[in-house]
Phi, psi and omega in degrees: 000353181282352181269003180288142179228141179283134182283129177238108185293344184259006185291329179289334180289331179298302185220095184290348184270002177278156175068248194253027179297318179263006181300131177090347178299323181287338182270339185299312180297323176295318181299323181296332180283338181276155178283137179277195177294143182291150177235158179249117180259140185236147167235132180234123177230166180210155168235199182294331188246342188221155164257141178236127178244131175238114184243128179272115176227073185288151174074017181246140176281149181296333178295336185267006180255136178234126179242129182232133179232122177228107181067247177249012179262125178245133178231133178237138173215153179214144175267125184253127175230119181227127179231142179217133179230142172240127182238148171236102183071233179264356182264132176276122182271321182209136177220126183230147179222147171220122175234127179185197179218153175236149181206151176219146174222145182207156179250134181265164183281351181212155180293146183260139174277097187297330183290336183255358182291148180222154180224143179218135180235124176204144178052037175082006180236127179263123180252123175247135169244116184244099181296142179279141173280140179301133183288143180277124178291136178284143184249125180269126181271141174273131180267127182257000000 
């Protein structure tokens, strides 16, 4: 019970440079040299019949990629596993790991024909061809 301390809400107002004001400043230049969390960059184009999606997902196996299409909603997700080691002789100098997931979702302007959609993954780039469903013509009713 001797480790209890009374909370003072005004303690930070006294001296803002105490404790963690400069915390992390020394790590930021080093952190900038490291790779951050992976991101998924997309290009979306269309013609009269199809939407074309080009997603950059480097370093991912095609088994770890999931594509879901529901109506005009498209969702992409991937499990990312990255490991890096630097050795000098038999001694490991640096070892880094990243395990996580990236995902993107977007809405298209027209419904997608899911039965004719196709996906291809090579060299870190996912290519999707999403055929447009023929739009249903609106029918104007005559009022009698």
